[in-house]
N, C-alpha and C positions, 0 to 999 in steps of 0.2 A: 854198302854193305848195313850194319845194324849194329845198334849196340844194347850187350845183355844191360838184368838188373846189375849184374855185379861188376859193367865198367867193358865187361870184357866185349872186344869187337868180332863183330858175330858174321856172316857168310850170307847174302841172299839165297831165299832157297825158291829154287823156278821148277815145279814143275812142267814136265816133257811129254807128252803126250802123243805118239804113232807108233802107226802099226807096222811102219819100216824101219828095220833093224838096222840097217846104212845112217837114218836120218836121226835115229837114236843118239848115234856114234858122232855124226857129225856133232848133232849140238850140244851132248856130253864135250867134247873137244875145244870147242868153243868158249863155250862158257865154263874156263875153268878158277878149281882155289886159285888163292883164299878168296877171291873177290865172291864169288858164284857156289854155290853146294845144286850138282844139278840131279832131281828126284824122279825117273824114268815110269814110266807106265805106256803099258802096250796094248794098250783098246781102255775106250767111252769108262769100259764097269769098274775097269784097275784107278785111275784117273777118278773116280769118282769115289771111290776104299781112298784112295791117298788123300783126296782133296777133306774127308769127315775126320781124316787121322790126325791131320798133320795142318801147322801155318805155312802159307806160299806167300812169296814175294811178287809173284808172275806166274805167269800160266802161259807156255807155247801148247798151242793142239790144233790140233790136226781135222781137220775138216771132214777129209772123207778114209771113214773106216766103217768095218762093219760088225755087224750087230750098233750097238749105241755112239753117233756119231759124234763127231766137233760139235755142230747146233744142240744136240741133246744134251751133250755133257755141260752147254755154254750156259742152254739156258734150268739145267742143275742149279750152276753157279747161285746163277741172278735168283728163281723166282726160288727155287726148296730151298737151299742155301741165306737164303737174300745176302748174294757179301752183290753190292753193288757196287766199291771202291778198289776190286779185285783186280787187277790188270794182267786180260784174256789176250793176246796177240794171236789172234788166226791168220794157220798157215795154208794154203790154196796151191790148188795144184798151178803149174803151167798152162797158162792158157786157159786159166779158169773165168766162168763168166762176171761182170759184170753185178750180176742177179746174186750168185755166192756170197762175194763180197759185200752189198746193201744188206741181202740178207744178215749177216755176221754180225753187222756195224747196227742195224737195227737189235738182234738178239741184246746185243751191249758189247758186241768189242771192243776192244780198245783202241786196237791196231792190230795190222793185217800182213801179210807176208809171201813171198810167193815160191815157192819148190822149183828150180833147184835153187837154194836161198844163199848168198856171200855172207862168209861167214862174219864177214867185216858189219856186211849189211844185218843181221841178225844181235851181232854186239851191240850196236846203236841203237837196235828198235828196243834190245830187251833194258838197257842203261839207262832207256829216259822213259820205258813205265816203272821200272824200281823206283827211277827218280822220284815219280809221280805219284807213287806209293808211299816212298816216304814221306810227300807233301801232306797227300794227304791224309795220313794218319799225325800226325803234328797236328791241323788242323783240326782233328776230331778228339784228339789231347784239349785240344785248348778249347773244347767246346763242349767237352768235358768236366774240364772245372770251373767254368761258367755255370754250367747248368748246375754244378752240383753247390755255384753260390745262388743261384736262386734256389735251391732249397734249403740252403741256410738262412738265408730271406724267412724263408716258410716255416723253420724252425724255433728263429728269431720271435713270430710274431704268435701266440699258442692260439689265436686265436678259428686258423685258418683254419687245421687238421693237413686231411691232400686237396686242399685244396688243389695245388698246382698242376696235378695228376689227373682229374677230372678236365680241368676249366682246359687243358689241351686236347685231351680228350676228347671231349664235347664242341672246342674249337672248331676240326676239324668233319667232325659231324654235324656242324650246320653248316660250314665250307662247302664239303660234297652239296649239300639240302638246294645252296647256291648253284653248284657248278661251276666253281670257282675254278682255275688251274692249276694243274699239281706243282706248280711256282707257287703261286700262292699260298699253296693248303702248306709248303712247309713253313714260308715264310710266315705264316699266320699260329705256325703252331709253332715257331722256335718263339713269336712272343707271349703266346701264351706262356708257355713256359719259364719264361722272363719277366712278363709284366713287372712283378715285384721287385725285382733283383736292385732297385734301388731301395730298397727300405735296409740295405743292408750300411745304406749314411744314414739313415737317423738317430739321434740316439734315445737309447731304449727309455730315461725317462719321461720321452714322446712318445714311442712305440708303443707299451706297456701299459700306458695308464689308464690305469679302469675307469676313472669319468671322463668328463666332459672337455672340453678343447680348450685356450685359449688364444685367441684370435691367431696371433703371434705364434704361437703352438700349430695351430692349423695352418700357419702359413708354412715351417718347416716341411710336416705332415707331408702338403700338397708340392713340396720338393724333391721327392723322392719321383716323382715324371719325370724329372730334368737328370738327375744322378743318376735313375735307373738309364736313359740315353745316354750320356756320356759314358757308360759301361762297358755302352754294346758297339759303338762307333766304330772304337779304333779296330775294331774285327771286323775287315770287306767282307765275308760270309755273315755277318749277323746285322749285316748295316740298314739291312732293309729293314728287318723288323726294329729296327730305333724306333718309328713314328706310330708301332702300336705300345708300345711301352712311351711311349712318351701321351699320346692323345687318347688311351682308355680313357681317360676321366672326360673328357671333353663332352659338351653337350649338344644336342641341332639346335637348341636356341640361342646359341651362344653365354649359355649361361655356367660354362664347364672352367673348366682348368689344365695345362698353365696358361693357355694360348688366347682363349677365348673366340677358340673353331666355331663358326656357324655354318650348319648343314653343309653339303658334298664337298666344303672346305675341311673338315675332316675326313684323315684316309679311310677308305673303306675297309679296308683290313681294323685299325683301331674302335669304327662301327660296329664290324661285325662281331669283336672280338667282346666287346665289354656289354651285350647283350648276354650274351655264355660267361660271363663274369657275376653277372650281377644276378641271373637265373642262378648259382651256385651258391652267392651268400643267400637267397632266398632259400633256395631246395636243402639246406644244410643247415645241421641245428650246431650253434656257436653256444660256448660258456654266455652268451649275453640272450640269447633271443632260441626259441625251439626251431625245427624246420618246418616251416611251411605247405599243406597240399598242395600238390597242381597249381588245382585251379584258384586258388590267392595268391599263388606269384602270379599266370597268366594277370588276374584283374590288376597288380602289379604292373607288371611291363604295359599292361594298357594303356592304362590312367597315366604313367611317365612318359609316352606315347602319343597321347592325346594333351598333356601338360605341356609338349613341346621336349623335352626333355631326350630324343632316341626319334632314331630314321625310322618315320611309318612304314616304310617299305618293307626293311628289312626286317622291322618288327611284325608287322604281321605275317611272312616264314618263320621266320623263328613260335609265334605262338602255333601258327599250325603244324609246325616238328611237335611242338609241346604236348599238343592237344589231339596230333595224330597218329603221333607215334612215337611215344614217351617213354619206350623202351627203349629208346635207340636211344636218350641222355639219363640211363642210369648206369652208376656206374659198377665196374667188372672188378674182378681181381685181380685179371691181369695188366689192368689199367696200370696198378701200381709200378711201371714199367722204370729202368735203369732212370733215362734225366737226370745221369749225373748221383744215380745214389750212392753205388756200389763207395763213388768215391767221397761220395756225401760222408756217409757212416766214417770213414777213415779218417777223415778230416777231427770229424765232433769226436770222434775216440781218443786221438792223439790234443785234446784238447787244442788243434790248431782255432779256434774260435776265437780264442782271448786278439788274434791280432786285431780285430778290429773292437776298437774299445767303445762300451758301452755308449760315453759320450763323448761321441765326437762323428760333427759332421761331416761329409766327402765335402770337396770345393771341386 
């Protein structure tokens, strides 16, 4: 059961989709109040209408129905509604082939159960599905908070504008051009969003200083990479992005920070992201500089690779993208997406930024 904003315990809401009235009655009798609230749909079309009108904790979906069948509804949930985490238990006929089950799992089904199912088995499978949903919801909440903190860090540094949203998108564009796996693309995006979260731990007197930093101040500023790594390392799903956060200021010739890593000792995704980050810093206006034209940006990146600062092979690919597909790297209104933005707005409206004292360094 879930807790409402008013702290009232709410039943888990389960959508049961089946064209067999007897199966609907069995599911309703098994998944009873107060733990469950069962919503019925007699065909795929009605199921889609219900899914667009209400939020559910799990779906029990019959495979074989006239018209819009279970696989079509599942595709709609995963692809059209973009609901990758909603648990869907596919119901298959007794003796249904393994191909049926494999196809359902390939389309994104969470689990399956065969007819005629035992009520205790049904309850166990639904219990497991909603428990998984509850856990992923909690993890999403934690990620939203972390993403909001990343936007808070961006808000403190008035020079960056919508830098986070742009680099998150362009990191994916570059990653896809490199043929990175889906899992690496997810890590890359998270690292892009969170790359400067450690600036939350840099005192305002240093972060916002208009002039040149002293040697001691520069040492403190460099620590944002280590602070950021520490902030995200405690979250299992975010941990892979920590190496991007720590290493995005390393240089190919070992002249970067914080660890002075050389060449391929610098994590690949950090090397990928730093090209996107540098491109954004050069290509967009800041209070202290005008935006540079694409040809000027390309020239600077080429020179930095020749000086030994950047991975030469990755730089060649990025320059090819910049020269031949420049529109792919241009911002779009839709890029200024969630990234914890709504929560960020709520936090800043209520003055909660005061929890981070402007002259305190996190350790």
